[in-house]
C-alpha positions in Angstrom: -36.5 -11.4 19.9 -37.6 -15.1 20.1 -35.9 -17.8 21.5 -32.9 -19.5 20.1 -34.9 -22.4 19.1 -37.7 -20.3 17.4 -35.3 -18.6 14.9 -33.1 -20.1 12.1 -29.8 -18.0 10.3 -30.0 -18.6 6.8 -27.2 -18.0 4.3 -27.8 -16.6 0.8 -26.0 -16.0 -2.2 -27.6 -13.1 -3.8 -29.9 -10.0 -2.9 -32.4 -11.6 -5.0 -32.7 -14.2 -2.3 -34.0 -11.9 -0.2 -37.6 -10.1 -0.2 -37.1 -6.2 -0.9 -39.9 -5.8 1.6 -37.7 -7.8 4.3 -34.8 -5.8 3.5 -36.8 -2.6 4.0 -38.0 -3.4 6.8 -34.9 -4.5 8.8 -33.1 -1.2 7.4 -35.9 1.2 8.7 -35.7 -0.8 11.9 -32.0 0.0 12.3 -31.9 3.5 11.1 -34.4 6.5 11.2 -34.9 8.4 7.7 -32.9 11.1 9.3 -29.9 8.7 9.4 -30.8 7.1 5.8 -27.6 5.6 4.4 -27.8 4.9 0.3 -25.3 2.5 0.6 -27.4 0.1 2.8 -30.3 0.3 0.3 -31.1 -2.7 -1.6 -30.9 -1.1 -4.8 -27.2 -0.2 -4.3 -25.9 -3.8 -3.3 -28.5 -5.3 -5.3 -26.3 -3.3 -8.5 -23.3 -4.8 -7.5 -24.4 -8.2 -7.9 -26.1 -7.4 -10.8 -23.8 -5.6 -13.1 -21.3 -8.3 -12.0 -19.2 -6.0 -9.7 -19.6 -8.4 -6.6 -19.5 -11.6 -7.4 -17.8 -15.2 -7.5 -15.7 -13.9 -10.3 -14.5 -10.7 -8.8 -13.8 -12.5 -5.7 -16.8 -10.7 -3.6 -19.1 -14.0 -3.6 -22.2 -12.9 -1.3 -23.0 -14.9 1.8 -25.5 -12.7 3.2 -27.1 -13.4 6.7 -31.0 -13.6 7.1 -32.3 -14.4 10.4 -36.0 -15.9 10.4 -38.5 -16.5 12.6 -40.4 -20.0 13.0 -43.2 -18.4 10.7 -40.3 -17.7 7.9 -40.4 -13.8 8.9 -37.4 -12.3 8.6 -35.9 -10.3 11.6 -32.3 -9.2 10.8 -30.1 -9.1 7.6 -26.6 -8.7 7.3 -24.3 -7.9 3.9 -21.9 -10.6 3.9 -19.3 -11.9 1.1 -16.5 -14.9 0.9 -13.6 -13.0 -0.5 -10.6 -14.9 -1.9 -8.5 -11.2 -1.8 -8.3 -8.3 0.3 -9.1 -5.7 -2.4 -11.8 -3.1 -2.1 -12.1 -2.9 1.7 -9.9 0.3 3.2 -9.1 -1.6 6.0 -5.9 -3.3 5.1 -5.0 -7.1 6.4 -2.5 -8.0 3.8 0.3 -8.3 6.3 -1.7 -10.9 8.4 -2.2 -12.8 5.1 1.0 -12.9 4.5 2.2 -13.9 8.0 -0.4 -16.8 8.0 0.7 -18.4 4.9 4.4 -17.8 5.9 3.3 -19.9 8.8 1.7 -22.7 6.4 -1.7 -21.6 7.0 -4.4 -20.8 4.5 -5.7 -16.8 5.1 -8.2 -17.2 1.9 -11.1 -17.7 1.5 -12.4 -15.1 4.4 -15.4 -13.9 5.3 -16.3 -10.1 4.7 -19.1 -7.6 5.9 -18.8 -4.6 4.4 -20.4 -2.5 1.6 -18.0 -3.5 -1.4 -15.4 -0.6 -2.8 -16.5 1.9 -0.4 -14.9 2.9 3.4 -18.7 3.9 4.8 -19.5 3.9 8.2 -22.6 2.1 8.6 -24.5 -0.7 10.8 -24.1 -4.1 9.1 -26.6 -5.8 11.1 -29.8 -4.5 10.2 -33.0 -5.7 12.3 -36.6 -4.8 12.0 -38.5 -2.7 14.4 -39.5 -4.2 17.5 -36.2 -6.8 17.4 -33.9 -6.1 19.8 -30.6 -4.9 17.9 -28.2 -6.1 20.6 -29.7 -9.8 20.4 -29.8 -9.8 16.7 -25.9 -8.9 16.8 -25.3 -12.0 18.9 -27.2 -14.2 16.6 -25.3 -13.0 13.8 -21.7 -13.3 15.4 -22.7 -16.6 16.6 -23.4 -17.5 12.9 -20.5 -16.1 11.6 -18.2 -17.8 14.1 -19.8 -21.4 13.6 -19.4 -20.9 9.7 -15.6 -20.0 9.9 -15.3 -23.0 12.5 -17.3 -25.9 10.2 -15.9 -24.9 6.9 -12.2 -23.9 8.3 -12.4 -20.4 7.2 -9.4 -18.2 8.5 -11.4 -15.4 9.6 -14.3 -13.2 9.3 -14.0 -9.0 9.1 -16.7 -6.3 9.9 -15.5 -3.2 8.9 -16.7 0.7 9.4 -19.0 -0.2 12.2 -20.5 2.4 14.3 -19.4 2.3 18.1 -22.5 0.3 19.1 -22.3 -2.3 17.1 -18.5 -2.8 17.3 -18.9 -3.0 21.0 -21.8 -5.9 20.7 -19.6 -7.8 18.7 -16.6 -7.2 20.8 -18.4 -8.8 23.7 -19.1 -11.6 21.4 -15.3 -12.4 21.1 -14.2 -10.2 17.7 -11.1 -8.3 17.9 -11.3 -4.6 17.8 -9.5 -2.1 15.4 -9.1 1.2 15.3 -8.8 3.9 12.6 -9.6 7.3 11.3 -11.5 8.9 8.4 -11.9 12.8 8.0 -15.3 14.3 8.2 -16.4 17.9 7.6 -19.1 18.8 10.4 -21.9 21.6 10.1 -22.1 23.6 12.9 -25.1 25.2 11.4 -23.4 27.3 9.1 -25.7 29.5 7.0 -23.3 29.9 3.8 -19.7 28.9 3.1 -18.4 32.0 3.7 -20.0 31.5 7.5 -18.1 28.3 7.7 -14.9 30.0 6.7 -15.3 32.7 9.0 -14.4 30.0 11.7 -11.3 29.2 10.4 -7.9 30.8 10.9 -7.1 33.5 8.9 -4.4 31.5 7.0 -6.4 28.8 6.1 -9.4 30.8 5.2 -6.8 32.9 2.7 -5.3 29.5 1.4 -9.0 28.0 0.5 -10.2 31.0 -1.1 -6.9 31.4 -3.0 -7.6 27.6 -3.9 -11.7 28.5 -5.0 -10.1 31.3 -6.9 -7.8 29.4 -8.8 -9.9 26.3 -9.7 -13.1 29.2 -10.7 -10.6 31.3 -12.8 -9.5 28.0 -15.3 -12.2 28.9 -17.7 -14.6 25.8 -17.0 -18.3 25.8 -15.7 -19.0 24.0 -12.5 -22.4 21.7 -12.7 -24.2 20.0 -10.0 -26.7 17.3 -11.3 -28.8 15.1 -9.6 -32.2 13.1 -9.9 -34.0 13.1 -13.7 -31.2 15.5 -14.5 -28.3 13.0 -14.6 -28.2 11.3 -18.2 -26.3 8.2 -19.6 -23.9 10.9 -21.2 -23.1 11.9 -18.1 -22.4 8.5 -16.8 -20.0 8.0 -19.8 -18.3 11.0 -18.9 -18.1 10.5 -15.2 -16.9 6.8 -15.9 -13.8 7.8 -18.4 -12.9 9.7 -15.3 -13.2 6.7 -13.0 -11.1 4.5 -15.0 -8.6 7.1 -15.4 -8.3 7.7 -11.7 -9.1 4.0 -10.8 -6.1 2.8 -13.0 -3.6 5.0 -11.6 -4.4 4.3 -8.0 -5.4 0.8 -7.7 -4.4 -0.7 -11.1 -7.9 -1.7 -11.5 -10.8 -0.1 -11.1 -13.7 -2.0 -9.1 -16.6 -1.0 -10.6 -17.8 -1.1 -14.5 -20.1 0.5 -16.7 -23.0 -1.5 -16.4 -23.2 -0.6 -12.3 -23.3 3.5 -12.9 -26.4 2.9 -15.3 -28.3 0.5 -12.9 -27.8 3.4 -9.9 -28.4 6.0 -12.2 -31.8 4.3 -12.7 -32.7 3.5 -9.3 -31.1 5.8 -7.3 -30.8 9.4 -9.4 -32.4 11.3 -6.4 -29.6 9.8 -4.1 -26.6 10.8 -6.1 -25.0 14.1 -6.6 -22.7 14.7 -9.6 -20.5 17.6 -9.9 -18.6 18.3 -13.3 -16.6 20.7 -14.4 -17.2 21.4 -18.0 -15.1 23.1 -21.0 -18.5 24.4 -23.0 -20.5 21.5 -22.8 -17.8 18.8 -22.5 -17.2 17.6 -18.9 -13.5 17.5 -18.0 -13.6 16.4 -14.6 -16.1 14.9 -12.1 -16.7 14.1 -8.4 -19.6 11.4 -7.4 -21.5 11.7 -4.4 -24.1 9.8 -2.7 -27.0 11.9 -0.4 -27.9 10.2 3.0 -30.1 11.4 5.5 -28.2 14.1 7.1 -25.0 13.3 5.4 -23.2 13.7 2.2 -21.0 11.0 0.9 -18.3 11.6 -1.2 -16.5 8.8 -3.4 -15.2 8.9 -6.6 -13.2 11.7 -8.5 -11.6 11.8 -11.8 -10.4 14.1 -14.8 -9.0 13.9 -18.3 -6.0 16.6 -17.7 -4.1 18.4 -14.6 -6.2 21.4 -13.3 -4.7 23.1 -10.6 -6.7 23.1 -7.3 -10.0 21.5 -9.6 -9.6 18.3 -7.2 -10.0 20.4 -4.1 -12.9 22.2 -5.4 -15.1 19.5 -6.8 -14.5 16.8 -4.2 -14.2 19.3 -0.8 -15.3 22.9 -1.2 -18.4 22.0 -3.4 -19.5 19.1 -1.0 -19.4 21.6 2.0 -21.1 24.1 0.3 -23.8 21.6 -1.2 -24.3 20.4 2.2 -24.9 24.0 3.9 -27.3 24.5 1.4 -29.4 21.3 2.1 -29.0 21.3 5.7 -27.1 18.4 5.9 -24.8 17.6 9.0 -21.8 15.9 8.0 -19.7 15.2 4.6 -17.7 12.2 4.9 -15.1 11.9 2.3 -13.8 8.2 2.2 -10.7 7.0 3.3 -7.5 8.5 3.8 -6.5 11.9 3.1 -4.8 14.2 5.9 -4.7 17.1 3.2 -8.3 17.2 4.1 -7.3 18.5 7.6 -6.6 22.2 6.0 -10.0 22.3 4.1 -12.2 21.7 7.4 -12.1 18.3 7.7 -11.4 16.7 11.1 -10.2 13.0 12.1 -12.7 10.8 13.3 -12.5 7.3 14.8 -13.5 4.3 12.2 -14.1 0.8 14.0 -13.9 -2.6 12.5 -14.4 -6.1 14.4 -12.2 -9.6 13.4 -12.9 -13.1 14.5 -9.7 -15.4 14.2 -10.0 -18.8 14.2 -6.3 -20.3 14.8 -5.6 -19.7 18.6 -2.1 -18.9 18.1 -2.8 -16.6 15.1 -5.2 -14.9 17.0 -3.3 -14.2 20.0 -0.6 -12.6 17.6 -3.0 -10.6 16.0 -4.5 -9.4 19.5 -1.3 -8.4 20.7 -0.8 -6.3 17.1 -4.0 -4.5 17.7 -3.1 -3.5 21.3 -0.2 -1.9 20.0 -1.7 -0.4 16.8 -4.5 1.2 18.8 -2.6 3.1 20.9 -0.5 4.5 17.7 -4.1 5.0 15.8 -5.2 7.3 19.4 -1.7 9.1 19.4 -1.8 10.2 15.7 -5.2 11.3 15.7 -4.6 13.2 18.7 -1.8 14.9 16.4 -4.0 15.0 13.5 -6.8 16.8 15.8 -4.2 19.6 17.1 -3.7 20.6 13.5 -7.1 22.0 12.9 -7.7 24.7 10.7 -10.6 26.3 13.3 -10.0 29.2 15.0 -8.8 28.4 18.7 -11.6 26.7 20.9 -13.6 26.3 17.4 -13.9 23.0 15.3 
């Protein structure tokens, strides 16, 4: 890592202002192919901007960071957005915003380093091979703090961080927040039945009953990836997504153009699971394929089919991961019902920089108590594991 006077931190307002080869070099220097994460790929983030999903109009104005040396070579990058709300983040700070507003302050705009609209655990600072990762984080953290202080921005939030990057940001004065997700872990299972054999008798029977019910609906389940995925498939899935999004969030985050772009650029990283009545899809689940992890994202249906949600989103994902030798299934945020289907609680982290001293002190006190509650809750949920005693 060069001395401080030898590098500069640049803010750019589009992925198109970053050379693809520079982004890829920083990504490849941070994650090995085994740990490849589709949400950090240039094409995914660019698709969000190109489709208009992540834009000033939607409250996600890109402010990506690029650390360059004296020769203009990109040493590190970080996705960053200036936000006018707290939607699409999955780490909830609405209470913080209300508290500051009541005290006469202004919470928005704020800075957000995240993958928009998806609660995926991933490094946010990407540094090319040969660059000290910790020093790159120090440079990015200092830059974010300077931006907040210079432009009187209330706060900066870096969400769903791996533990190593969480620690590095904490050392730079960021407050740390703890939460949890539910992940399925592959213990070298040879088949879905091999996985079921590790569960308690009652849980095993419940899953078999769910699968029997779903497969008894007279529907055909189809898995599609790569060139098998067509625009007609995206039309069908988008209808499902819009229905679910309208019911859960009020306004779905992603538009139809986004799906066409990722379908064109990232089809090999996508797994669509459809339930079809004849040739017509009536329900579907979208997954992204990583180096060793399958990421379940969105699901929807045009009607109410018993147990079909569990089959398409959880059982099919586990079965596909086993068959393709993936080590983990991340099924998104929340959902304690996942425990009964073999998913276990895993800690997630975020880091927060608060500019106002009094407001920071109040949030720091709140986070201490919240972390204690989150740890106790995770221990309680872990005790509900469906695995046989001593397993899981």
